[in-house]
N, C-alpha and C positions, 0 to 999 in steps of 0.2 A: 608480467611486468605491467605496471599501471602507467597511464598517460593522462595528462590534462591537455586538452586541445580545444580549439574553437568548435562550437556546435556546427555540424555539417549535415547535409541531407541524408547521409548514410546512417546517422545515429537513430536508433529506435526510440523516438520520443514517446510513442504510444505505450510502450512497455514499462515506462518509469512510473513508480508510485512511492512517494515519500511519506504518505499518510496525511498530507495537507492538500486538500483539493485545489486551493488557489495556486499553489506552487506547481502542482501537476498540470493544471490547466494552462498556466503561463508557459511552461516548457513545451507543451503539446501544440498550443494554438498561437502563441504570440512571440516567443523568443526569436525565431528565425525572421519573422517580419520586422521586428525591432532592429535586428542586426542589418538586414537589407536596407533599412531606412536610416541607419546610422544613429539610432536612438540609444542603443546599448549593445553590449557584447556579452554573450553567454559562453561559458567554457564548461566542458563536460569531462568527467573522470571516467575512463574506461580501462579495461584490462585486455592485454594482448590475446588472451584465450577467447575472448568474445568482444572484438573491437567495436561492434555496433551497439552493444548493451551499455546503457548509461547507469553508472553506479552513484553518481552525484553530479551536481552542477552548481555554478554560481554565475551571477550576472553583475557586471560593472557598468556604471554610467557616470556622467559628470553632473555636477550640480553647483549651485551657488547658495551660500548661506549668509545671513546677516550676522556680522560679528557680534552684535549685542546678544545673540542667542547662546553664544559660547560662554564657558566659565570665564569669569573676569580676568583671571591670570593669563588666559590665552587671548581673549578678545582685545585687550589693550595693545597688542602687538600688530594688529591688522587694520586695514581700512574698513569702511562700513560693510562692503560686500566682498566675500572671498570665494575663490574658486576651489572646488574640492572634487573628490571622487566619492561615489556612493556604491556600497555593496548592496545592490538592490534585492538580491535573492541568494540564498544558500540552502541547499537541500541534499540529503542523502537518501538513497533508496531504503525503504522500510526494512528490507531483509539484510541490509548491510550497515545499519546504524550501530553505534558503539564499538566500531572497529578502528577509530582514529582517522577515518576518511575525511571527516569535516575539517580536521586539523590540516591535512594535506591541501584541501581546497582553500582554506583560510590563508595559509602561508603563500600559496600561489597567487591569490588575489592581492595580498599585500605587496609581493614582489612586483607584480604587474603595475600596481599603483606607483611604486618607487621608480620603475622604469619609465612610466609615462611622465612623471614629474621631472625627468631629465630633459624632456622636450616641450612640455607645456606647464603652465602654472597650476599646481595643485598643492594645497597646504595641509590637507587632512583627508582621511577616509572616514566617511559617515556610514552608519547603518541604522535602520529602523527595526528594532527588535519586536518580534511578534508578541512577546509576553515577558514577564519577569525572569523566567527560567532562561529564555534566550538572551536577555540582557546580562545575566550572570555569565553565560557562556562567552559572550563578547568581551566582558570585563576581564576575563583571564588573559586576553591578548593585549590589554592595556587601554581598551576603549573606556572612555569616561562619559557618563550621562550628561546631557544638556540640562542646565538648571530649570528651564521652563517645560521640558518634556523628557522625562527620565527614560523613556523607551527609545529615544533617539540618542545614539552614542557617537562619539567622535574619537578618532585616533590621529593626533597630529603626526604628520609624516616625520617631523623632527624626532619625535619620541620613537617612532618605528625604526628610523635609521639608527638611532642610538642603541636600541635593543638588539639590532643585528650585529653590532660591533663585537 
């Protein structure tokens, strides 16, 4: 049985390899420090058969964005600066890619953002795609690119709520 849970000291961060050194390094060296300082929260996917082994992870944080950077149909609804959530990182272990684990993590991240929006002001979920392939991956979930930076994508929480109905 798979579980998505907050990154904890018992998780084997050193054994994780997604094939992207910056993501591996973040998980190994920075993720716990950021959690301890309240900068971001990382969540890991594990399996009951090996609960310390990380199959994948994602990191969420909050951010502000200037409404003028949004597509005009969205920007006109908001004040100049809007609060949002950021999917700062998403990675799957190299030997477990193409199994649908990314989808599990993505849906969990979206649900966590919706839950947070019930208590604090968040109007969208943002992500910075690493490249065009990653941007296409996020687009399948309804993320739309910002006009001034096509590798930064936005998913209005209103759109997310409607898609879950």
